[in-house]
NUPANU-216466 format. One record per residue (C-alpha): residue number from 1; y, z, x. Coordinates in steps of 0.1 Angstrom, whole numbers, padded with zeros to 4 digits. Layout:
! residues N
<r><num>NUM</num><v>Y</v><w>Z</w><u>X</u></r>
...
This chain:
! residues 240
<r><num>1</num><v>-0082</v><w>-0335</w><u>0823</u></r>
<r><num>2</num><v>-0112</v><w>-0321</w><u>0821</u></r>
<r><num>3</num><v>-0136</v><w>-0324</w><u>0801</u></r>
<r><num>4</num><v>-0151</v><w>-0302</w><u>0771</u></r>
<r><num>5</num><v>-0183</v><w>-0290</w><u>0778</u></r>
<r><num>6</num><v>-0215</v><w>-0303</w><u>0751</u></r>
<r><num>7</num><v>-0219</v><w>-0273</w><u>0732</u></r>
<r><num>8</num><v>-0179</v><w>-0268</w><u>0726</u></r>
<r><num>9</num><v>-0181</v><w>-0303</w><u>0708</u></r>
<r><num>10</num><v>-0213</v><w>-0290</w><u>0691</u></r>
<r><num>11</num><v>-0199</v><w>-0251</w><u>0675</u></r>
<r><num>12</num><v>-0169</v><w>-0270</w><u>0663</u></r>
<r><num>13</num><v>-0186</v><w>-0299</w><u>0643</u></r>
<r><num>14</num><v>-0214</v><w>-0269</w><u>0632</u></r>
<r><num>15</num><v>-0184</v><w>-0249</w><u>0623</u></r>
<r><num>16</num><v>-0168</v><w>-0283</w><u>0603</u></r>
<r><num>17</num><v>-0199</v><w>-0282</w><u>0583</u></r>
<r><num>18</num><v>-0197</v><w>-0249</w><u>0575</u></r>
<r><num>19</num><v>-0163</v><w>-0251</w><u>0560</u></r>
<r><num>20</num><v>-0164</v><w>-0283</w><u>0539</u></r>
<r><num>21</num><v>-0196</v><w>-0265</w><u>0523</u></r>
<r><num>22</num><v>-0182</v><w>-0230</w><u>0517</u></r>
<r><num>23</num><v>-0152</v><w>-0248</w><u>0503</u></r>
<r><num>24</num><v>-0177</v><w>-0269</w><u>0481</u></r>
<r><num>25</num><v>-0192</v><w>-0241</w><u>0468</u></r>
<r><num>26</num><v>-0164</v><w>-0226</w><u>0458</u></r>
<r><num>27</num><v>-0150</v><w>-0259</w><u>0443</u></r>
<r><num>28</num><v>-0178</v><w>-0249</w><u>0418</u></r>
<r><num>29</num><v>-0178</v><w>-0218</w><u>0409</u></r>
<r><num>30</num><v>-0133</v><w>-0220</w><u>0406</u></r>
<r><num>31</num><v>-0154</v><w>-0256</w><u>0380</u></r>
<r><num>32</num><v>-0176</v><w>-0228</w><u>0364</u></r>
<r><num>33</num><v>-0159</v><w>-0197</w><u>0358</u></r>
<r><num>34</num><v>-0125</v><w>-0223</w><u>0344</u></r>
<r><num>35</num><v>-0151</v><w>-0242</w><u>0322</u></r>
<r><num>36</num><v>-0160</v><w>-0208</w><u>0305</u></r>
<r><num>37</num><v>-0127</v><w>-0189</w><u>0302</u></r>
<r><num>38</num><v>-0111</v><w>-0224</w><u>0285</u></r>
<r><num>39</num><v>-0150</v><w>-0221</w><u>0263</u></r>
<r><num>40</num><v>-0139</v><w>-0187</w><u>0256</u></r>
<r><num>41</num><v>-0103</v><w>-0193</w><u>0252</u></r>
<r><num>42</num><v>-0116</v><w>-0216</w><u>0228</u></r>
<r><num>43</num><v>-0137</v><w>-0197</w><u>0207</u></r>
<r><num>44</num><v>-0113</v><w>-0165</w><u>0199</u></r>
<r><num>45</num><v>-0087</v><w>-0192</w><u>0193</u></r>
<r><num>46</num><v>-0117</v><w>-0202</w><u>0164</u></r>
<r><num>47</num><v>-0120</v><w>-0167</w><u>0153</u></r>
<r><num>48</num><v>-0085</v><w>-0154</w><u>0150</u></r>
<r><num>49</num><v>-0084</v><w>-0186</w><u>0126</u></r>
<r><num>50</num><v>-0109</v><w>-0178</w><u>0106</u></r>
<r><num>51</num><v>-0112</v><w>-0161</w><u>0068</u></r>
<r><num>52</num><v>-0132</v><w>-0133</w><u>0063</u></r>
<r><num>53</num><v>-0141</v><w>-0118</w><u>0031</u></r>
<r><num>54</num><v>-0150</v><w>-0090</w><u>0019</u></r>
<r><num>55</num><v>-0161</v><w>-0068</w><u>-0013</u></r>
<r><num>56</num><v>-0157</v><w>-0039</w><u>-0019</u></r>
<r><num>57</num><v>-0164</v><w>0000</w><u>-0042</u></r>
<r><num>58</num><v>-0135</v><w>0013</w><u>-0046</u></r>
<r><num>59</num><v>-0124</v><w>0041</w><u>-0068</u></r>
<r><num>60</num><v>-0095</v><w>0040</w><u>-0093</u></r>
<r><num>61</num><v>-0066</v><w>0053</w><u>-0083</u></r>
<r><num>62</num><v>-0064</v><w>0067</w><u>-0121</u></r>
<r><num>63</num><v>-0096</v><w>0085</w><u>-0115</u></r>
<r><num>64</num><v>-0121</v><w>0091</w><u>-0089</u></r>
<r><num>65</num><v>-0152</v><w>0092</w><u>-0118</u></r>
<r><num>66</num><v>-0146</v><w>0055</w><u>-0122</u></r>
<r><num>67</num><v>-0143</v><w>0029</w><u>-0097</u></r>
<r><num>68</num><v>-0130</v><w>-0006</w><u>-0092</u></r>
<r><num>69</num><v>-0145</v><w>-0041</w><u>-0073</u></r>
<r><num>70</num><v>-0118</v><w>-0050</w><u>-0047</u></r>
<r><num>71</num><v>-0126</v><w>-0082</w><u>-0025</u></r>
<r><num>72</num><v>-0098</v><w>-0093</w><u>-0004</u></r>
<r><num>73</num><v>-0102</v><w>-0123</w><u>0028</u></r>
<r><num>74</num><v>-0088</v><w>-0096</w><u>0059</u></r>
<r><num>75</num><v>-0092</v><w>-0133</w><u>0078</u></r>
<r><num>76</num><v>-0066</v><w>-0150</w><u>0094</u></r>
<r><num>77</num><v>-0065</v><w>-0186</w><u>0070</u></r>
<r><num>78</num><v>-0074</v><w>-0191</w><u>0031</u></r>
<r><num>79</num><v>-0108</v><w>-0192</w><u>0016</u></r>
<r><num>80</num><v>-0118</v><w>-0219</w><u>0001</u></r>
<r><num>81</num><v>-0149</v><w>-0218</w><u>-0034</u></r>
<r><num>82</num><v>-0161</v><w>-0182</w><u>-0024</u></r>
<r><num>83</num><v>-0190</v><w>-0169</w><u>-0038</u></r>
<r><num>84</num><v>-0207</v><w>-0132</w><u>-0042</u></r>
<r><num>85</num><v>-0237</v><w>-0116</w><u>-0048</u></r>
<r><num>86</num><v>-0252</v><w>-0077</w><u>-0050</u></r>
<r><num>87</num><v>-0282</v><w>-0069</w><u>-0043</u></r>
<r><num>88</num><v>-0286</v><w>-0051</w><u>-0069</u></r>
<r><num>89</num><v>-0267</v><w>-0067</w><u>-0095</u></r>
<r><num>90</num><v>-0234</v><w>-0049</w><u>-0104</u></r>
<r><num>91</num><v>-0234</v><w>-0035</w><u>-0140</u></r>
<r><num>92</num><v>-0195</v><w>-0037</w><u>-0159</u></r>
<r><num>93</num><v>-0190</v><w>-0008</w><u>-0172</u></r>
<r><num>94</num><v>-0163</v><w>-0023</w><u>-0203</u></r>
<r><num>95</num><v>-0176</v><w>-0020</w><u>-0237</u></r>
<r><num>96</num><v>-0178</v><w>-0056</w><u>-0243</u></r>
<r><num>97</num><v>-0192</v><w>-0060</w><u>-0207</u></r>
<r><num>98</num><v>-0220</v><w>-0089</w><u>-0227</u></r>
<r><num>99</num><v>-0191</v><w>-0109</w><u>-0235</u></r>
<r><num>100</num><v>-0174</v><w>-0103</w><u>-0204</u></r>
<r><num>101</num><v>-0201</v><w>-0109</w><u>-0176</u></r>
<r><num>102</num><v>-0192</v><w>-0096</w><u>-0145</u></r>
<r><num>103</num><v>-0158</v><w>-0098</w><u>-0127</u></r>
<r><num>104</num><v>-0145</v><w>-0109</w><u>-0095</u></r>
<r><num>105</num><v>-0183</v><w>-0133</w><u>-0089</u></r>
<r><num>106</num><v>-0164</v><w>-0168</w><u>-0083</u></r>
<r><num>107</num><v>-0131</v><w>-0170</w><u>-0067</u></r>
<r><num>108</num><v>-0110</v><w>-0203</w><u>-0060</u></r>
<r><num>109</num><v>-0091</v><w>-0199</w><u>-0030</u></r>
<r><num>110</num><v>-0083</v><w>-0160</w><u>-0015</u></r>
<r><num>111</num><v>-0051</v><w>-0165</w><u>0008</u></r>
<r><num>112</num><v>-0051</v><w>-0142</w><u>0047</u></r>
<r><num>113</num><v>-0042</v><w>-0111</w><u>0035</u></r>
<r><num>114</num><v>-0048</v><w>-0117</w><u>-0003</u></r>
<r><num>115</num><v>-0069</v><w>-0092</w><u>-0026</u></r>
<r><num>116</num><v>-0082</v><w>-0091</w><u>-0059</u></r>
<r><num>117</num><v>-0097</v><w>-0062</w><u>-0075</u></r>
<r><num>118</num><v>-0110</v><w>-0052</w><u>-0114</u></r>
<r><num>119</num><v>-0126</v><w>-0016</w><u>-0129</u></r>
<r><num>120</num><v>-0165</v><w>-0021</w><u>-0127</u></r>
<r><num>121</num><v>-0176</v><w>0013</w><u>-0139</u></r>
<r><num>122</num><v>-0185</v><w>0051</w><u>-0144</u></r>
<r><num>123</num><v>-0194</v><w>0066</w><u>-0105</u></r>
<r><num>124</num><v>-0231</v><w>0073</w><u>-0121</u></r>
<r><num>125</num><v>-0241</v><w>0038</w><u>-0124</u></r>
<r><num>126</num><v>-0235</v><w>0037</w><u>-0090</u></r>
<r><num>127</num><v>-0240</v><w>0064</w><u>-0068</u></r>
<r><num>128</num><v>-0268</v><w>0072</w><u>-0050</u></r>
<r><num>129</num><v>-0276</v><w>0030</w><u>-0044</u></r>
<r><num>130</num><v>-0276</v><w>0008</w><u>-0017</u></r>
<r><num>131</num><v>-0263</v><w>-0027</w><u>-0023</u></r>
<r><num>132</num><v>-0265</v><w>-0062</w><u>0002</u></r>
<r><num>133</num><v>-0237</v><w>-0081</w><u>-0002</u></r>
<r><num>134</num><v>-0235</v><w>-0113</w><u>0007</u></r>
<r><num>135</num><v>-0205</v><w>-0132</w><u>0004</u></r>
<r><num>136</num><v>-0201</v><w>-0176</w><u>0017</u></r>
<r><num>137</num><v>-0169</v><w>-0195</w><u>0013</u></r>
<r><num>138</num><v>-0152</v><w>-0228</w><u>0025</u></r>
<r><num>139</num><v>-0128</v><w>-0224</w><u>0053</u></r>
<r><num>140</num><v>-0119</v><w>-0264</w><u>0042</u></r>
<r><num>141</num><v>-0118</v><w>-0273</w><u>0009</u></r>
<r><num>142</num><v>-0130</v><w>-0307</w><u>0009</u></r>
<r><num>143</num><v>-0164</v><w>-0295</w><u>0035</u></r>
<r><num>144</num><v>-0194</v><w>-0290</w><u>0024</u></r>
<r><num>145</num><v>-0199</v><w>-0265</w><u>0052</u></r>
<r><num>146</num><v>-0198</v><w>-0229</w><u>0039</u></r>
<r><num>147</num><v>-0197</v><w>-0195</w><u>0062</u></r>
<r><num>148</num><v>-0212</v><w>-0166</w><u>0053</u></r>
<r><num>149</num><v>-0210</v><w>-0124</w><u>0055</u></r>
<r><num>150</num><v>-0237</v><w>-0098</w><u>0049</u></r>
<r><num>151</num><v>-0244</v><w>-0068</w><u>0053</u></r>
<r><num>152</num><v>-0252</v><w>-0030</w><u>0030</u></r>
<r><num>153</num><v>-0231</v><w>-0015</w><u>0012</u></r>
<r><num>154</num><v>-0242</v><w>0028</w><u>0008</u></r>
<r><num>155</num><v>-0225</v><w>0046</w><u>-0023</u></r>
<r><num>156</num><v>-0233</v><w>0076</w><u>0001</u></r>
<r><num>157</num><v>-0198</v><w>0069</w><u>0012</u></r>
<r><num>158</num><v>-0182</v><w>0082</w><u>-0015</u></r>
<r><num>159</num><v>-0205</v><w>0117</w><u>-0024</u></r>
<r><num>160</num><v>-0187</v><w>0143</w><u>-0023</u></r>
<r><num>161</num><v>-0152</v><w>0126</w><u>-0019</u></r>
<r><num>162</num><v>-0120</v><w>0147</w><u>-0037</u></r>
<r><num>163</num><v>-0085</v><w>0145</w><u>-0041</u></r>
<r><num>164</num><v>-0056</v><w>0168</w><u>-0044</u></r>
<r><num>165</num><v>-0032</v><w>0157</w><u>-0066</u></r>
<r><num>166</num><v>-0017</v><w>0122</w><u>-0075</u></r>
<r><num>167</num><v>-0002</v><w>0096</w><u>-0060</u></r>
<r><num>168</num><v>0032</v><w>0098</w><u>-0060</u></r>
<r><num>169</num><v>0040</v><w>0063</w><u>-0086</u></r>
<r><num>170</num><v>0006</v><w>0079</w><u>-0100</u></r>
<r><num>171</num><v>0030</v><w>0110</w><u>-0117</u></r>
<r><num>172</num><v>0057</v><w>0088</w><u>-0122</u></r>
<r><num>173</num><v>0038</v><w>0070</w><u>-0147</u></r>
<r><num>174</num><v>0023</v><w>0099</w><u>-0162</u></r>
<r><num>175</num><v>0060</v><w>0113</w><u>-0168</u></r>
<r><num>176</num><v>0074</v><w>0079</w><u>-0182</u></r>
<r><num>177</num><v>0044</v><w>0074</w><u>-0204</u></r>
<r><num>178</num><v>0054</v><w>0118</w><u>-0218</u></r>
<r><num>179</num><v>0090</v><w>0105</w><u>-0219</u></r>
<r><num>180</num><v>0080</v><w>0076</w><u>-0242</u></r>
<r><num>181</num><v>0053</v><w>0093</w><u>-0263</u></r>
<r><num>182</num><v>0081</v><w>0118</w><u>-0270</u></r>
<r><num>183</num><v>0116</v><w>0090</w><u>-0282</u></r>
<r><num>184</num><v>0093</v><w>0067</w><u>-0294</u></r>
<r><num>185</num><v>0093</v><w>0088</w><u>-0332</u></r>
<r><num>186</num><v>0127</v><w>0094</w><u>-0326</u></r>
<r><num>187</num><v>0136</v><w>0049</w><u>-0316</u></r>
<r><num>188</num><v>0114</v><w>0047</w><u>-0354</u></r>
<r><num>189</num><v>0135</v><w>0072</w><u>-0371</u></r>
<r><num>190</num><v>0104</v><w>0089</w><u>-0380</u></r>
<r><num>191</num><v>0117</v><w>0124</w><u>-0369</u></r>
<r><num>192</num><v>0155</v><w>0137</w><u>-0358</u></r>
<r><num>193</num><v>0164</v><w>0156</w><u>-0331</u></r>
<r><num>194</num><v>0199</v><w>0185</w><u>-0333</u></r>
<r><num>195</num><v>0226</v><w>0170</w><u>-0312</u></r>
<r><num>196</num><v>0255</v><w>0190</w><u>-0307</u></r>
<r><num>197</num><v>0288</v><w>0171</w><u>-0303</u></r>
<r><num>198</num><v>0323</v><w>0175</w><u>-0291</u></r>
<r><num>199</num><v>0343</v><w>0159</w><u>-0309</u></r>
<r><num>200</num><v>0382</v><w>0162</w><u>-0309</u></r>
<r><num>201</num><v>0384</v><w>0182</w><u>-0342</u></r>
<r><num>202</num><v>0370</v><w>0199</w><u>-0318</u></r>
<r><num>203</num><v>0396</v><w>0192</w><u>-0288</u></r>
<r><num>204</num><v>0422</v><w>0198</w><u>-0313</u></r>
<r><num>205</num><v>0409</v><w>0229</w><u>-0327</u></r>
<r><num>206</num><v>0404</v><w>0248</w><u>-0283</u></r>
<r><num>207</num><v>0441</v><w>0231</w><u>-0280</u></r>
<r><num>208</num><v>0452</v><w>0257</w><u>-0304</u></r>
<r><num>209</num><v>0435</v><w>0281</w><u>-0293</u></r>
<r><num>210</num><v>0449</v><w>0278</w><u>-0258</u></r>
<r><num>211</num><v>0483</v><w>0280</w><u>-0274</u></r>
<r><num>212</num><v>0480</v><w>0313</w><u>-0298</u></r>
<r><num>213</num><v>0467</v><w>0333</w><u>-0265</u></r>
<r><num>214</num><v>0491</v><w>0321</w><u>-0240</u></r>
<r><num>215</num><v>0519</v><w>0332</w><u>-0266</u></r>
<r><num>216</num><v>0503</v><w>0364</w><u>-0272</u></r>
<r><num>217</num><v>0506</v><w>0370</w><u>-0233</u></r>
<r><num>218</num><v>0549</v><w>0357</w><u>-0236</u></r>
<r><num>219</num><v>0550</v><w>0372</w><u>-0258</u></r>
<r><num>220</num><v>0532</v><w>0409</w><u>-0244</u></r>
<r><num>221</num><v>0547</v><w>0402</w><u>-0212</u></r>
<r><num>222</num><v>0583</v><w>0401</w><u>-0232</u></r>
<r><num>223</num><v>0574</v><w>0431</w><u>-0247</u></r>
<r><num>224</num><v>0566</v><w>0451</w><u>-0217</u></r>
<r><num>225</num><v>0602</v><w>0440</w><u>-0197</u></r>
<r><num>226</num><v>0616</v><w>0455</w><u>-0232</u></r>
<r><num>227</num><v>0602</v><w>0488</w><u>-0228</u></r>
<r><num>228</num><v>0606</v><w>0489</w><u>-0193</u></r>
<r><num>229</num><v>0651</v><w>0480</w><u>-0196</u></r>
<r><num>230</num><v>0650</v><w>0509</w><u>-0226</u></r>
<r><num>231</num><v>0634</v><w>0538</w><u>-0204</u></r>
<r><num>232</num><v>0660</v><w>0526</w><u>-0174</u></r>
<r><num>233</num><v>0688</v><w>0531</w><u>-0197</u></r>
<r><num>234</num><v>0678</v><w>0576</w><u>-0210</u></r>
<r><num>235</num><v>0668</v><w>0572</w><u>-0174</u></r>
<r><num>236</num><v>0704</v><w>0567</w><u>-0161</u></r>
<r><num>237</num><v>0729</v><w>0595</w><u>-0163</u></r>
<r><num>238</num><v>0765</v><w>0596</w><u>-0180</u></r>
<r><num>239</num><v>0797</v><w>0593</w><u>-0153</u></r>
<r><num>240</num><v>0818</v><w>0621</w><u>-0151</u></r>
């Protein structure tokens, strides 16, 4: 067998070295991509399993001139030891506001999808204001580490809002309330109502009236038959 030239052996060696280097570089980049994907997957899983608490001011379902304070956990985990602060501070519109204080400023626990709400005040006290809302909570009740959510809430978003009619449940509640107010005096005996009663005596009278009309009809039929028979006997000539 004829010996290969020296340059051929050198080319083979160089090609092998280049292939090894390319494989090493590709392996390194594949490791980096895998590590990045693993870290991103872990971060997304942790984010999907985090609580997320928000506080909003929403028109009351009974009247759009009055607003409720809503606190909801829109995340996928339970939030503990929730603390809420509005800047400027909110004003309680209840008559006994000094005794009651501001509602829903501290909440011990909110499950995923759970929310609490309470009446706050009329819209005139909130109109045109921009609040800085700061909410913090703990994911683990035994841990001192807190998570927070800070954002801006502008009441200008509610300017010009209107509503066509009431919600179906509100309409039903109003009708039930009117019925209760109408029947309450009757139930207490302070008011009487006219009742048309169909008793056994009424049924007896109705039966007697039906029988009387039946007898009259029978007599009329009998009289008609007798009159027809008499007319026939008069019209037939005697036999010769």
